[in-house]
C-alpha positions in Angstrom: 0.0 0.0 0.0 2.9 2.4 0.8 4.4 1.8 -2.7 1.0 2.7 -4.3 0.8 6.0 -2.3 4.4 6.9 -3.2 3.6 6.2 -6.9 0.5 8.4 -6.8 2.4 11.2 -5.0 5.3 11.1 -7.6 2.9 11.0 -10.6 0.8 13.8 -9.3 3.8 16.0 -8.5 5.3 15.3 -11.9 2.0 16.1 -13.6 1.7 19.4 -11.6 5.3 20.4 -12.5 4.9 19.5 -16.2 1.6 21.4 -16.5 3.1 24.4 -14.7 6.1 24.3 -17.1 3.7 24.1 -20.1 2.0 27.2 -18.8 5.4 28.9 -18.5 6.2 27.9 -22.1 2.8 29.2 -23.3 3.4 32.6 -21.7 6.9 32.7 -23.3 5.4 31.6 -26.7 7.8 28.7 -26.8 7.3 25.1 -28.1 4.8 23.4 -25.8 4.4 20.1 -24.1 2.0 17.9 -26.1 -1.5 17.6 -24.6 -1.2 13.8 -25.0 1.6 13.8 -22.5 -0.6 15.7 -20.0 -3.5 13.3 -20.7 -1.2 10.2 -20.3 0.1 11.3 -17.0 -3.4 12.1 -15.8 -4.6 8.7 -17.0 -2.0 6.8 -15.1 -2.9 8.5 -11.9 -1.9 12.2 -12.1 -5.4 13.6 -12.4 -5.2 15.5 -9.1 -1.9 17.0 -10.1 -3.3 18.2 -13.4 -6.5 19.5 -11.9 -4.5 21.4 -9.2 -2.2 22.9 -11.9 -5.2 23.9 -14.0 -6.7 25.8 -11.1 -3.5 27.3 -9.7 -2.0 28.3 -13.1 -5.4 28.8 -14.9 -3.9 26.6 -17.5 -6.1 25.0 -20.2 -9.2 26.2 -18.4 -10.7 28.0 -21.4 -10.0 25.2 -23.9 -13.2 23.2 -24.1 -11.8 20.2 -25.9 -9.1 19.8 -23.3 -11.6 20.0 -20.4 -13.9 17.5 -22.1 -11.1 15.0 -22.6 -9.9 15.5 -19.1 -13.4 15.1 -17.7 -13.6 11.8 -19.6 -10.4 10.6 -17.9 -11.8 11.6 -14.5 -15.1 9.8 -15.2 -13.2 6.6 -16.2 -11.1 6.8 -13.0 -14.1 7.4 -10.8 -15.9 4.5 -12.4 -12.9 2.2 -11.8 -12.7 3.3 -8.2 -16.4 2.7 -7.6 -16.1 -0.8 -9.2 -13.1 -1.6 -7.2 -14.8 -0.7 -3.9 -18.0 -2.6 -4.9 -15.9 -5.6 -5.8 -14.1 -5.7 -2.5 -17.4 -5.8 -0.5 
């Protein structure tokens, strides 16, 4: 269980830092980090990090297609968590 918590902590911190760096690059009008990279990290457990970065840095908050895809990832993760908890009962 400890390993899992450390994994989620690392993935979320990494996602937060990368999203913040992407915002920095956007402001400087430099080459950006691909959205698929942000989505992949969110999908493998970095959703909280991405959501936090979106709120703190106001990053990607006005891009509807990004929000819809991210909401889809969140919905899948919530469904998996609900299924996991129901299975364990």
